TIZATI-951873 format. One record per residue: x, y, z of N, C-alpha, C in turn; residue in one letter. Coordinates in nm, 2 decimals. Example, Ala and Ser with C-alpha at 12.3 -4.5 7.8 and 13.67 -1.06 7.14 Angstrom:
% TIZATI-951873
+--------+---------+--------+---------+----------+--------+--------+---------+--------+------+
! n_east ! n_north !   n_up ! ca_east ! ca_north !  ca_up ! c_east ! c_north !   c_up ! type !
+--------+---------+--------+---------+----------+--------+--------+---------+--------+------+
!   1.32 !   -0.57 !   0.78 !    1.23 !    -0.45 !   0.78 !   1.32 !   -0.33 !   0.78 !    a !
!   1.28 !   -0.22 !   0.71 !    1.37 !    -0.11 !   0.71 !   1.29 !    0.00 !   0.79 !    s !
+--------+---------+--------+---------+----------+--------+--------+---------+--------+------+
% end
This chain:
% TIZATI-951873
+--------+---------+--------+---------+----------+--------+--------+---------+--------+------+
! n_east ! n_north !   n_up ! ca_east ! ca_north !  ca_up ! c_east ! c_north !   c_up ! type !
+--------+---------+--------+---------+----------+--------+--------+---------+--------+------+
!   0.08 !   -0.12 !   0.00 !    0.00 !     0.00 !   0.00 !   0.09 !    0.12 !   0.00 !    x !
!   0.06 !    0.22 !  -0.09 !    0.14 !     0.34 !  -0.09 !   0.05 !    0.46 !  -0.05 !    x !
!   0.09 !    0.53 !   0.05 !    0.02 !     0.65 !   0.10 !   0.12 !    0.76 !   0.10 !    x !
!   0.08 !    0.87 !   0.02 !    0.17 !     0.99 !   0.01 !   0.32 !    0.95 !  -0.01 !    x !
!   0.34 !    0.86 !  -0.11 !    0.47 !     0.82 !  -0.15 !   0.55 !    0.74 !  -0.04 !    x !
!   0.48 !    0.68 !   0.06 !    0.54 !     0.59 !   0.15 !   0.48 !    0.46 !   0.13 !    x !
!   0.56 !    0.36 !   0.10 !    0.52 !     0.22 !   0.07 !   0.51 !    0.15 !   0.21 !    x !
!   0.39 !    0.11 !   0.25 !    0.37 !     0.05 !   0.38 !   0.34 !   -0.10 !   0.35 !    x !
!   0.41 !   -0.19 !   0.43 !    0.40 !    -0.33 !   0.41 !   0.50 !   -0.40 !   0.33 !    x !
!   0.59 !   -0.32 !   0.27 !    0.70 !    -0.38 !   0.20 !   0.83 !   -0.32 !   0.24 !    x !
!   0.94 !   -0.38 !   0.20 !    1.08 !    -0.33 !   0.23 !   1.10 !   -0.32 !   0.38 !    x !
!   1.16 !   -0.22 !   0.43 !    1.20 !    -0.20 !   0.57 !   1.08 !   -0.15 !   0.65 !    x !
!   1.07 !   -0.18 !   0.78 !    0.97 !    -0.12 !   0.86 !   0.97 !    0.03 !   0.86 !    x !
!   0.86 !    0.09 !   0.88 !    0.85 !     0.24 !   0.88 !   0.86 !    0.29 !   1.02 !    x !
!   0.91 !    0.41 !   1.03 !    0.92 !     0.48 !   1.16 !   0.81 !    0.58 !   1.17 !    x !
!   0.73 !    0.57 !   1.28 !    0.62 !     0.66 !   1.30 !   0.65 !    0.73 !   1.43 !    x !
!   0.64 !    0.86 !   1.43 !    0.66 !     0.95 !   1.54 !   0.52 !    1.00 !   1.59 !    x !
!   0.50 !    0.99 !   1.73 !    0.37 !     1.03 !   1.78 !   0.37 !    1.18 !   1.81 !    x !
!   0.25 !    1.24 !   1.78 !    0.23 !     1.38 !   1.83 !   0.14 !    1.36 !   1.95 !    x !
!   0.19 !    1.39 !   2.07 !    0.12 !     1.38 !   2.19 !   0.11 !    1.52 !   2.26 !    x !
!   0.01 !    1.59 !   2.22 !    0.00 !     1.73 !   2.27 !  -0.14 !    1.77 !   2.31 !    x !
!  -0.16 !    1.86 !   2.40 !   -0.29 !     1.90 !   2.44 !  -0.34 !    2.03 !   2.37 !    x !
!  -0.25 !    2.10 !   2.30 !   -0.28 !     2.22 !   2.23 !  -0.22 !    2.22 !   2.09 !    x !
!  -0.27 !    2.31 !   2.00 !   -0.22 !     2.32 !   1.87 !  -0.07 !    2.36 !   1.87 !    x !
!  -0.04 !    2.46 !   1.96 !    0.09 !     2.51 !   1.97 !   0.19 !    2.40 !   2.01 !    x !
!   0.15 !    2.32 !   2.11 !    0.24 !     2.20 !   2.15 !   0.26 !    2.11 !   2.04 !    x !
!   0.16 !    2.08 !   1.96 !    0.17 !     1.99 !   1.85 !   0.27 !    2.04 !   1.74 !    x !
!   0.25 !    2.17 !   1.71 !    0.34 !     2.23 !   1.61 !   0.49 !    2.23 !   1.66 !    x !
!   0.50 !    2.26 !   1.79 !    0.64 !     2.26 !   1.85 !   0.70 !    2.12 !   1.84 !    x !
!   0.62 !    2.02 !   1.87 !    0.67 !     1.88 !   1.86 !   0.72 !    1.85 !   1.72 !    x !
!   0.63 !    1.88 !   1.62 !    0.67 !     1.85 !   1.48 !   0.80 !    1.92 !   1.44 !    x !
!   0.83 !    2.04 !   1.50 !    0.96 !     2.10 !   1.46 !   1.08 !    2.03 !   1.51 !    x !
!   1.06 !    1.93 !   1.60 !    1.17 !     1.86 !   1.66 !   1.19 !    1.72 !   1.59 !    x !
!   1.10 !    1.69 !   1.50 !    1.10 !     1.56 !   1.43 !   1.21 !    1.55 !   1.33 !    x !
!   1.28 !    1.43 !   1.32 !    1.38 !     1.41 !   1.22 !   1.38 !    1.26 !   1.19 !    x !
!   1.40 !    1.22 !   1.06 !    1.42 !     1.08 !   1.02 !   1.30 !    0.99 !   1.06 !    x !
!   1.18 !    1.02 !   0.99 !    1.06 !     0.95 !   1.02 !   0.99 !    0.93 !   0.88 !    x !
!   0.90 !    0.83 !   0.88 !    0.82 !     0.80 !   0.76 !   0.68 !    0.85 !   0.77 !    x !
!   0.62 !    0.85 !   0.89 !    0.49 !     0.90 !   0.91 !   0.47 !    0.95 !   1.05 !    x !
!   0.36 !    1.01 !   1.08 !    0.34 !     1.06 !   1.22 !   0.20 !    1.01 !   1.26 !    x !
!   0.19 !    0.99 !   1.39 !    0.06 !     0.95 !   1.45 !   0.01 !    1.06 !   1.54 !    x !
!  -0.11 !    1.11 !   1.52 !   -0.17 !     1.21 !   1.60 !  -0.24 !    1.14 !   1.71 !    x !
!  -0.19 !    1.15 !   1.83 !   -0.26 !     1.09 !   1.95 !  -0.37 !    1.19 !   2.00 !    x !
!  -0.48 !    1.19 !   1.93 !   -0.59 !     1.29 !   1.96 !  -0.65 !    1.28 !   2.10 !    x !
!  -0.63 !    1.16 !   2.16 !   -0.68 !     1.14 !   2.30 !  -0.62 !    1.23 !   2.40 !    x !
!  -0.50 !    1.29 !   2.37 !   -0.44 !     1.39 !   2.46 !  -0.48 !    1.53 !   2.43 !    x !
!  -0.55 !    1.56 !   2.32 !   -0.58 !     1.69 !   2.28 !  -0.70 !    1.75 !   2.36 !    x !
!  -0.68 !    1.87 !   2.41 !   -0.78 !     1.93 !   2.50 !  -0.91 !    1.96 !   2.44 !    x !
!  -0.92 !    1.97 !   2.30 !   -1.04 !     2.00 !   2.23 !  -1.09 !    1.89 !   2.15 !    x !
!  -1.06 !    1.76 !   2.20 !   -1.09 !     1.65 !   2.11 !  -1.24 !    1.63 !   2.08 !    x !
!  -1.33 !    1.69 !   2.16 !   -1.47 !     1.68 !   2.13 !  -1.52 !    1.79 !   2.04 !    x !
!  -1.44 !    1.88 !   2.01 !   -1.48 !     2.00 !   1.92 !  -1.43 !    1.97 !   1.78 !    x !
!  -1.52 !    1.93 !   1.69 !   -1.48 !     1.89 !   1.56 !  -1.41 !    2.00 !   1.48 !    x !
!  -1.45 !    2.13 !   1.50 !   -1.38 !     2.24 !   1.43 !  -1.24 !    2.25 !   1.47 !    x !
!  -1.21 !    2.24 !   1.60 !   -1.08 !     2.25 !   1.66 !  -0.99 !    2.13 !   1.61 !    x !
!  -1.04 !    2.01 !   1.60 !   -0.97 !     1.90 !   1.55 !  -0.93 !    1.92 !   1.41 !    x !
!  -1.03 !    1.96 !   1.33 !   -1.01 !     1.98 !   1.19 !  -0.90 !    2.09 !   1.16 !    x !
!  -0.90 !    2.20 !   1.25 !   -0.80 !     2.30 !   1.24 !  -0.67 !    2.25 !   1.27 !    x !
!  -0.66 !    2.17 !   1.37 !   -0.53 !     2.11 !   1.41 !  -0.48 !    2.02 !   1.29 !    x !
!  -0.56 !    1.94 !   1.24 !   -0.52 !     1.86 !   1.12 !  -0.47 !    1.94 !   1.01 !    x !
!  -0.54 !    2.05 !   0.98 !   -0.50 !     2.14 !   0.87 !  -0.37 !    2.20 !   0.90 !    x !
!  -0.34 !    2.24 !   1.02 !   -0.21 !     2.30 !   1.06 !  -0.10 !    2.19 !   1.04 !    x !
!  -0.13 !    2.07 !   1.08 !   -0.03 !     1.97 !   1.07 !   0.00 !    1.94 !   0.92 !    x !
!  -0.11 !    1.93 !   0.84 !   -0.09 !     1.89 !   0.70 !  -0.01 !    2.00 !   0.63 !    x !
!  -0.02 !    2.13 !   0.67 !    0.06 !     2.23 !   0.61 !   0.21 !    2.22 !   0.64 !    x !
!   0.24 !    2.15 !   0.75 !    0.38 !     2.13 !   0.78 !   0.44 !    2.00 !   0.73 !    x !
!   0.36 !    1.90 !   0.71 !    0.41 !     1.77 !   0.68 !   0.36 !    1.72 !   0.54 !    x !
!   0.44 !    1.64 !   0.47 !    0.39 !     1.58 !   0.35 !   0.37 !    1.43 !   0.37 !    x !
!   0.41 !    1.38 !   0.48 !    0.41 !     1.23 !   0.51 !   0.27 !    1.19 !   0.55 !    x !
!   0.24 !    1.06 !   0.56 !    0.11 !     1.02 !   0.61 !   0.09 !    1.05 !   0.75 !    x !
!  -0.04 !    1.07 !   0.79 !   -0.07 !     1.10 !   0.93 !  -0.17 !    0.99 !   0.98 !    x !
!  -0.13 !    0.92 !   1.08 !   -0.22 !     0.82 !   1.14 !  -0.30 !    0.90 !   1.24 !    x !
!  -0.43 !    0.88 !   1.23 !   -0.53 !     0.96 !   1.32 !  -0.63 !    0.87 !   1.38 !    x !
+--------+---------+--------+---------+----------+--------+--------+---------+--------+------+
% end
Protein backbone atom coordinates (compact mmCIF):
# COMPACT_ATOMS: atom_id res chain seq x y z
CA UNK A 1 0.00 0.00 0.00
CA UNK A 2 1.37 3.42 -0.94
CA UNK A 3 0.19 6.47 0.99
CA UNK A 4 1.69 9.86 0.14
CA UNK A 5 4.73 8.21 -1.47
CA UNK A 6 5.36 5.94 1.54
CA UNK A 7 5.17 2.22 0.75
CA UNK A 8 3.68 0.47 3.76
CA UNK A 9 3.97 -3.30 4.13
CA UNK A 10 7.04 -3.82 1.95
CA UNK A 11 10.75 -3.31 2.34
CA UNK A 12 11.95 -1.97 5.69
CA UNK A 13 9.66 -1.22 8.64
CA UNK A 14 8.50 2.39 8.76
CA UNK A 15 9.22 4.82 11.59
CA UNK A 16 6.17 6.58 13.03
CA UNK A 17 6.58 9.46 15.45
CA UNK A 18 3.69 10.32 17.79
CA UNK A 19 2.29 13.78 18.30
CA UNK A 20 1.19 13.82 21.95
CA UNK A 21 -0.01 17.34 22.66
CA UNK A 22 -2.91 19.02 24.41
CA UNK A 23 -2.83 22.19 22.28
CA UNK A 24 -2.18 23.19 18.67
CA UNK A 25 0.93 25.09 19.74
CA UNK A 26 2.37 22.04 21.51
CA UNK A 27 1.68 19.88 18.46
CA UNK A 28 3.42 22.33 16.11
CA UNK A 29 6.38 22.59 18.49
CA UNK A 30 6.71 18.80 18.62
CA UNK A 31 6.68 18.55 14.84
CA UNK A 32 9.56 21.03 14.61
CA UNK A 33 11.72 18.56 16.58
CA UNK A 34 11.02 15.55 14.34
CA UNK A 35 13.80 14.05 12.20
CA UNK A 36 14.18 10.81 10.22
CA UNK A 37 10.63 9.48 10.17
CA UNK A 38 8.25 8.01 7.62
CA UNK A 39 4.88 8.99 9.10
CA UNK A 40 3.36 10.59 12.19
CA UNK A 41 0.62 9.47 14.54
CA UNK A 42 -1.66 12.12 16.00
CA UNK A 43 -2.63 10.95 19.49
CA UNK A 44 -5.88 12.90 19.57
CA UNK A 45 -6.80 11.40 22.96
CA UNK A 46 -4.39 13.88 24.58
CA UNK A 47 -5.84 16.91 22.78
CA UNK A 48 -7.78 19.31 25.03
CA UNK A 49 -10.42 20.03 22.34
CA UNK A 50 -10.89 16.47 21.13
CA UNK A 51 -14.69 16.76 21.32
CA UNK A 52 -14.75 19.95 19.23
CA UNK A 53 -14.84 18.91 15.57
CA UNK A 54 -13.82 22.35 14.27
CA UNK A 55 -10.78 22.48 16.56
CA UNK A 56 -9.69 18.98 15.55
CA UNK A 57 -10.05 19.83 11.86
CA UNK A 58 -8.05 23.02 12.36
CA UNK A 59 -5.28 21.08 14.09
CA UNK A 60 -5.19 18.55 11.25
CA UNK A 61 -5.04 21.41 8.74
CA UNK A 62 -2.09 22.99 10.55
CA UNK A 63 -0.27 19.65 10.72
CA UNK A 64 -0.90 18.94 7.02
CA UNK A 65 0.57 22.34 6.11
CA UNK A 66 3.82 21.33 7.83
CA UNK A 67 4.09 17.69 6.78
CA UNK A 68 3.91 15.80 3.51
CA UNK A 69 4.07 12.34 5.09
CA UNK A 70 1.08 10.17 6.06
CA UNK A 71 -0.72 11.01 9.32
CA UNK A 72 -2.20 8.21 11.41
CA UNK A 73 -5.25 9.59 13.18
